[in-house]
C-alpha positions as a Markdown table, in Angstrom:
| # | Residue | x | y | z |
|---|---|---|---|---|
| 1 | Unk | -5.0 | 1.4 | 13.2 |
| 2 | Unk | -8.6 | 2.5 | 13.3 |
| 3 | Unk | -9.5 | 3.6 | 9.7 |
| 4 | Unk | -8.6 | 1.7 | 6.6 |
| 5 | Unk | -9.4 | 2.7 | 3.0 |
| 6 | Unk | -9.7 | 0.5 | -0.1 |
| 7 | Unk | -10.0 | 2.1 | -3.5 |
| 8 | Unk | -11.8 | -0.2 | -5.9 |
| 9 | Unk | -11.4 | -0.3 | -9.7 |
| 10 | Unk | -12.7 | -2.8 | -12.2 |
| 11 | Unk | -10.3 | -5.7 | -11.3 |
| 12 | Unk | -11.4 | -9.3 | -11.5 |
| 13 | Unk | -9.6 | -9.7 | -8.2 |
| 14 | Unk | -11.9 | -7.2 | -6.5 |
| 15 | Unk | -13.8 | -9.7 | -4.4 |
| 16 | Unk | -10.6 | -11.4 | -3.1 |
| 17 | Unk | -9.0 | -8.1 | -2.3 |
| 18 | Unk | -12.1 | -6.8 | -0.4 |
| 19 | Unk | -12.3 | -10.0 | 1.6 |
| 20 | Unk | -8.6 | -9.6 | 2.6 |
| 21 | Unk | -9.4 | -5.9 | 3.5 |
| 22 | Unk | -12.3 | -7.0 | 5.7 |
| 23 | Unk | -10.2 | -9.7 | 7.4 |
| 24 | Unk | -7.3 | -7.3 | 7.9 |
| 25 | Unk | -9.7 | -4.6 | 9.3 |
| 26 | Unk | -11.3 | -7.2 | 11.7 |
| 27 | Unk | -7.9 | -8.0 | 13.2 |
| 28 | Unk | -7.5 | -4.4 | 14.2 |
| 29 | Unk | -11.1 | -3.7 | 15.0 |
| 30 | Unk | -10.9 | -1.0 | 12.3 |
| 31 | Unk | -13.5 | 0.8 | 10.2 |
| 32 | Unk | -13.3 | 0.0 | 6.5 |
| 33 | Unk | -13.9 | 2.6 | 3.8 |
| 34 | Unk | -14.6 | 1.1 | 0.4 |
| 35 | Unk | -14.4 | 3.8 | -2.3 |
| 36 | Unk | -14.5 | 4.3 | -6.0 |
| 37 | Unk | -13.3 | 7.5 | -7.6 |
| 38 | Unk | -14.8 | 8.6 | -10.8 |
| 39 | Unk | -14.4 | 11.7 | -13.1 |
| 40 | Unk | -16.7 | 13.2 | -15.6 |
| 41 | Unk | -15.4 | 14.8 | -18.8 |
| 42 | Unk | -18.3 | 16.6 | -20.5 |
| 43 | Unk | -18.2 | 17.6 | -24.1 |
| 44 | Unk | -19.2 | 21.1 | -25.2 |
| 45 | Unk | -22.9 | 21.4 | -25.7 |
| 46 | Unk | -23.8 | 18.4 | -23.5 |
| 47 | Unk | -27.1 | 19.1 | -21.8 |
| 48 | Unk | -27.4 | 16.0 | -19.7 |
| 49 | Unk | -25.8 | 15.9 | -16.2 |
| 50 | Unk | -24.3 | 12.5 | -15.9 |
| 51 | Unk | -22.9 | 12.9 | -12.4 |
| 52 | Unk | -25.8 | 11.4 | -10.6 |
| 53 | Unk | -26.0 | 8.5 | -13.1 |
| 54 | Unk | -22.4 | 7.6 | -12.7 |
| 55 | Unk | -22.5 | 8.0 | -8.9 |
| 56 | Unk | -25.6 | 5.7 | -8.7 |
| 57 | Unk | -24.0 | 3.1 | -10.9 |
| 58 | Unk | -20.8 | 3.3 | -8.9 |
| 59 | Unk | -22.6 | 2.8 | -5.6 |
| 60 | Unk | -24.6 | -0.1 | -7.0 |
| 61 | Unk | -21.4 | -1.7 | -8.2 |
| 62 | Unk | -19.7 | -1.3 | -4.8 |
| 63 | Unk | -22.7 | -2.5 | -2.8 |
| 64 | Unk | -22.9 | -5.5 | -5.2 |
| 65 | Unk | -19.3 | -6.4 | -4.4 |
| 66 | Unk | -19.8 | -6.0 | -0.6 |
| 67 | Unk | -22.9 | -8.2 | -0.7 |
| 68 | Unk | -20.7 | -11.1 | -2.1 |
| 69 | Unk | -18.1 | -11.0 | 0.7 |
| 70 | Unk | -18.3 | -11.9 | 4.4 |
| 71 | Unk | -18.1 | -8.5 | 6.2 |
| 72 | Unk | -17.9 | -10.3 | 9.6 |
| 73 | Unk | -18.3 | -7.7 | 12.4 |
| 74 | Unk | -16.5 | -4.9 | 10.5 |
| 75 | Unk | -18.1 | -1.5 | 10.0 |
| 76 | Unk | -18.0 | -1.1 | 6.2 |
| 77 | Unk | -18.7 | 2.3 | 4.7 |
| 78 | Unk | -19.2 | 2.5 | 0.9 |
| 79 | Unk | -18.6 | 5.8 | -1.0 |
| 80 | Unk | -18.5 | 6.9 | -4.6 |
| 81 | Unk | -16.4 | 10.0 | -5.0 |
| 82 | Unk | -16.0 | 12.4 | -7.9 |
| 83 | Unk | -12.7 | 14.0 | -8.8 |
| 84 | Unk | -9.1 | 13.5 | -9.6 |
| 85 | Unk | -7.9 | 10.1 | -8.3 |
| 86 | Unk | -5.0 | 11.3 | -6.2 |
| 87 | Unk | -6.4 | 14.6 | -4.9 |
| 88 | Unk | -9.7 | 12.9 | -4.1 |
| 89 | Unk | -8.1 | 10.0 | -2.2 |
| 90 | Unk | -5.9 | 12.3 | -0.2 |
| 91 | Unk | -8.9 | 14.4 | 0.8 |
| 92 | Unk | -10.9 | 11.3 | 1.7 |
| 93 | Unk | -8.1 | 10.0 | 3.8 |
| 94 | Unk | -7.7 | 13.3 | 5.6 |
| 95 | Unk | -11.4 | 13.6 | 6.2 |
| 96 | Unk | -11.7 | 10.0 | 7.5 |
| 97 | Unk | -8.4 | 10.1 | 9.4 |
| 98 | Unk | -7.2 | 7.0 | 7.4 |
| 99 | Unk | -4.2 | 5.2 | 8.8 |
| 100 | Unk | -3.6 | 2.8 | 5.8 |
| 101 | Unk | -4.6 | 2.3 | 2.2 |
| 102 | Unk | -5.0 | -1.3 | 0.9 |
| 103 | Unk | -4.0 | -1.4 | -2.8 |
| 104 | Unk | -4.3 | -4.1 | -5.5 |
| 105 | Unk | -1.2 | -4.5 | -7.6 |
| 106 | Unk | -3.4 | -4.3 | -10.8 |
| 107 | Unk | -6.9 | -2.8 | -11.0 |
| 108 | Unk | -7.7 | -3.2 | -14.7 |
| 109 | Unk | -4.5 | -4.2 | -16.4 |
| 110 | Unk | -4.7 | -7.3 | -18.6 |
| 111 | Unk | -1.0 | -7.6 | -19.1 |
| 112 | Unk | 0.5 | -10.5 | -17.1 |
| 113 | Unk | 3.9 | -8.7 | -17.3 |
| 114 | Unk | 2.6 | -5.8 | -15.1 |
| 115 | Unk | 3.0 | -5.8 | -11.3 |
| 116 | Unk | 1.6 | -2.4 | -10.5 |
| 117 | Unk | -0.9 | -1.0 | -13.0 |
| 118 | Unk | -1.3 | 2.7 | -13.8 |
| 119 | Unk | -3.9 | 3.3 | -11.1 |
| 120 | Unk | -2.2 | 1.4 | -8.3 |
| 121 | Unk | 1.1 | 2.8 | -9.4 |
| 122 | Unk | -0.2 | 6.4 | -9.1 |
| 123 | Unk | -1.6 | 5.7 | -5.7 |
| 124 | Unk | 1.7 | 4.4 | -4.4 |
| 125 | Unk | 3.9 | 6.9 | -6.2 |
| 126 | Unk | 1.9 | 10.1 | -5.9 |
| 127 | Unk | 0.3 | 9.9 | -2.4 |
| 128 | Unk | 2.1 | 10.1 | 0.9 |
| 129 | Unk | -0.2 | 7.8 | 2.7 |
| 130 | Unk | 1.0 | 4.5 | 4.2 |
| 131 | Unk | -0.1 | 1.7 | 1.9 |
| 132 | Unk | -0.2 | -2.1 | 1.9 |
| 133 | Unk | 0.1 | -3.7 | -1.6 |
| 134 | Unk | -1.7 | -7.0 | -1.4 |
| 135 | Unk | -0.9 | -9.7 | -4.0 |
| 136 | Unk | -3.7 | -10.9 | -6.2 |
| 137 | Unk | -5.7 | -13.7 | -4.6 |
| 138 | Unk | -3.8 | -13.5 | -1.4 |
| 139 | Unk | -5.7 | -14.7 | 1.7 |
| 140 | Unk | -5.3 | -12.8 | 5.0 |
| 141 | Unk | -2.9 | -14.2 | 7.6 |
| 142 | Unk | -1.1 | -12.4 | 10.5 |
| 143 | Unk | 2.3 | -11.3 | 9.5 |
| 144 | Unk | 4.9 | -13.0 | 11.7 |
| 145 | Unk | 8.2 | -12.2 | 9.9 |
| 146 | Unk | 8.6 | -8.8 | 8.4 |
| 147 | Unk | 11.6 | -7.8 | 6.4 |
| 148 | Unk | 12.2 | -4.0 | 6.4 |
| 149 | Unk | 14.6 | -3.0 | 3.6 |
| 150 | Unk | 16.0 | 0.6 | 3.7 |
| 151 | Unk | 19.1 | 2.4 | 2.6 |
| 152 | Unk | 18.9 | 5.0 | 5.4 |
| 153 | Unk | 17.7 | 4.6 | 8.9 |
| 154 | Unk | 17.4 | 8.3 | 9.6 |
| 155 | Unk | 13.9 | 9.1 | 10.9 |
| 156 | Unk | 12.7 | 12.6 | 11.2 |
| 157 | Unk | 9.0 | 12.4 | 10.6 |
| 158 | Unk | 6.9 | 11.9 | 13.7 |
| 159 | Unk | 4.7 | 8.8 | 13.6 |
| 160 | Unk | 6.1 | 7.5 | 10.3 |
| 161 | Unk | 6.8 | 4.1 | 11.9 |
| 162 | Unk | 3.3 | 3.7 | 13.4 |
| 163 | Unk | 1.9 | 1.3 | 10.7 |
| 164 | Unk | 5.0 | -1.0 | 11.2 |
| 165 | Unk | 4.7 | -0.7 | 15.0 |
| 166 | Unk | 1.0 | -1.6 | 15.0 |
| 167 | Unk | 1.5 | -4.6 | 12.8 |
| 168 | Unk | 4.4 | -5.8 | 15.0 |
| 169 | Unk | 2.4 | -5.4 | 18.2 |
| 170 | Unk | -0.9 | -6.8 | 16.8 |
| 171 | Unk | 0.6 | -10.0 | 15.3 |
| 172 | Unk | 3.6 | -10.3 | 17.7 |
| 173 | Unk | 5.8 | -10.2 | 14.6 |
| 174 | Unk | 9.5 | -10.3 | 14.3 |
| 175 | Unk | 10.9 | -7.3 | 12.3 |
| 176 | Unk | 14.3 | -7.9 | 10.6 |
| 177 | Unk | 16.1 | -4.8 | 9.3 |
| 178 | Unk | 18.1 | -4.9 | 6.1 |
| 179 | Unk | 20.4 | -1.9 | 5.7 |
| 180 | Unk | 21.5 | -1.6 | 2.1 |
| 181 | Unk | 24.6 | 0.5 | 1.3 |
| 182 | Unk | 24.1 | 1.9 | -2.2 |
| 183 | Unk | 26.2 | 4.4 | -4.3 |
| 184 | Unk | 24.1 | 7.1 | -2.7 |
| 185 | Unk | 25.2 | 6.2 | 0.9 |
| 186 | Unk | 25.9 | 9.0 | 3.3 |
| 187 | Unk | 27.6 | 9.0 | 6.6 |
| 188 | Unk | 25.1 | 8.4 | 9.4 |
| 189 | Unk | 22.6 | 6.5 | 7.2 |
| 190 | Unk | 23.1 | 3.3 | 9.2 |
| 191 | Unk | 22.7 | 5.0 | 12.6 |
| 192 | Unk | 19.6 | 3.3 | 13.9 |
| 193 | Unk | 17.7 | 5.6 | 16.3 |
| 194 | Unk | 15.9 | 4.3 | 19.4 |
| 195 | Unk | 12.4 | 4.5 | 17.9 |
| 196 | Unk | 13.4 | 2.1 | 15.1 |
| 197 | Unk | 15.8 | 0.1 | 17.2 |
| 198 | Unk | 12.9 | -0.8 | 19.5 |
| 199 | Unk | 11.1 | -2.5 | 16.7 |
| 200 | Unk | 14.0 | -4.6 | 15.3 |
| 201 | Unk | 14.8 | -8.2 | 16.2 |
| 202 | Unk | 17.9 | -8.5 | 13.9 |
| 203 | Unk | 19.9 | -6.3 | 11.6 |
| 204 | Unk | 21.7 | -7.3 | 8.4 |
| 205 | Unk | 23.9 | -5.0 | 6.3 |
| 206 | Unk | 24.4 | -5.4 | 2.6 |
| 207 | Unk | 26.2 | -3.5 | -0.3 |
| 208 | Unk | 24.2 | -3.4 | -3.5 |
| 209 | Unk | 23.5 | -1.1 | -6.4 |
| 210 | Unk | 19.9 | -0.6 | -5.2 |
| 211 | Unk | 17.8 | -1.5 | -2.2 |
| 212 | Unk | 15.7 | -3.9 | -4.4 |
| 213 | Unk | 18.9 | -5.9 | -5.3 |
| 214 | Unk | 19.6 | -6.1 | -1.6 |
| 215 | Unk | 16.2 | -7.6 | -1.0 |
| 216 | Unk | 16.7 | -10.1 | -3.8 |
| 217 | Unk | 20.0 | -11.2 | -2.3 |
| 218 | Unk | 18.6 | -11.7 | 1.3 |
| 219 | Unk | 15.0 | -12.6 | 0.7 |
| 220 | Unk | 15.3 | -16.3 | 0.9 |
| 221 | Unk | 17.5 | -16.3 | 3.9 |
| 222 | Unk | 15.0 | -14.2 | 5.9 |
| 223 | Unk | 11.8 | -16.0 | 4.5 |
| 224 | Unk | 9.5 | -13.0 | 5.3 |
| 225 | Unk | 5.7 | -13.1 | 5.0 |
| 226 | Unk | 5.7 | -9.2 | 4.6 |
| 227 | Unk | 8.1 | -6.8 | 3.1 |
| 228 | Unk | 8.4 | -3.2 | 4.4 |
| 229 | Unk | 9.9 | -0.4 | 2.3 |
| 230 | Unk | 10.0 | 3.4 | 2.4 |
| 231 | Unk | 8.5 | 5.9 | 0.0 |
| 232 | Unk | 11.1 | 8.6 | -0.8 |
| 233 | Unk | 12.4 | 10.6 | -3.7 |
| 234 | Unk | 15.4 | 8.3 | -4.1 |
| 235 | Unk | 13.9 | 5.4 | -2.2 |
| 236 | Unk | 13.0 | 1.8 | -2.9 |
| 237 | Unk | 11.1 | 2.4 | -6.1 |
| 238 | Unk | 12.8 | 5.6 | -7.3 |
| 239 | Unk | 13.5 | 4.7 | -10.9 |
| 240 | Unk | 10.7 | 2.2 | -11.1 |
| 241 | Unk | 8.3 | 5.0 | -10.2 |
| 242 | Unk | 9.3 | 7.3 | -13.0 |
| 243 | Unk | 6.4 | 5.7 | -14.8 |
| 244 | Unk | 3.3 | 4.7 | -12.9 |
| 245 | Unk | 3.2 | 1.2 | -14.3 |
| 246 | Unk | 5.8 | -1.2 | -12.7 |
| 247 | Unk | 6.6 | -4.4 | -14.6 |
| 248 | Unk | 7.2 | -7.7 | -12.9 |
| 249 | Unk | 10.7 | -7.8 | -14.4 |
| 250 | Unk | 11.6 | -4.7 | -12.4 |
| 251 | Unk | 9.8 | -5.7 | -9.2 |
| 252 | Unk | 7.5 | -8.5 | -8.1 |
| 253 | Unk | 6.4 | -9.7 | -4.7 |
| 254 | Unk | 4.3 | -12.7 | -3.8 |
| 255 | Unk | 3.8 | -11.3 | -0.2 |
| 256 | Unk | 2.2 | -8.1 | 1.0 |
| 257 | Unk | 4.4 | -5.0 | 0.7 |
| 258 | Unk | 4.0 | -2.3 | 3.4 |
| 259 | Unk | 5.0 | 1.1 | 2.0 |
| 260 | Unk | 5.7 | 3.7 | 4.7 |
| 261 | Unk | 5.7 | 7.4 | 3.9 |
| 262 | Unk | 9.2 | 9.0 | 3.8 |
| 263 | Unk | 11.2 | 8.7 | 7.0 |
| 264 | Unk | 12.8 | 12.1 | 6.5 |
């Protein structure tokens, strides 16, 4: 894991989140890209080009935040990027060969009932880049016990398990697999292939209406310090991601959540 990207909004938790990002990047000796994406909607007849003004203010804002955290020995690169949020982030990640995005649950939502706000929800739902959702105010610590919850163990995409593999190796973590049989279960879904089997310490099977309900049932018995789920069309957050905002009543985690791109 060599390149990590952190999109920054206007959250009150920005400093805490950036410090976590720096500490996380330091553990992997990774380069850290701190970016803010802005868009300009000009009215007809507007003569003034505001691009440069917004870019300058955005960079000043980001550099101000970076000046207030301990960057340690991490190579931190600050960028202000113009464009559509999702398209711009995907282009930036491709250009910088980003391995992981670190996401705040809420960037500017003031509602205590919200877990993922519109911006963070869009990043998780609409990109296909591995992401780590870091709880508000969470201090970095090596993950030692990771719970991976999936309804299908079929892996077809090359390298899709790399973020989990690197976390396991770096922190010498134990990875426990929770296979959840849902109404959408297909024959062969629980056939764990060698690439995943090599990462797993223990496997538990459960039968629930959703993968999330399986997590709720087995969470306390596993006592994980990181949850790993999979992004797919009918995956962990399928219905919850129909809208970008995700409420705490639908899903809430007090530990970091690693979201892998689809296994298939």
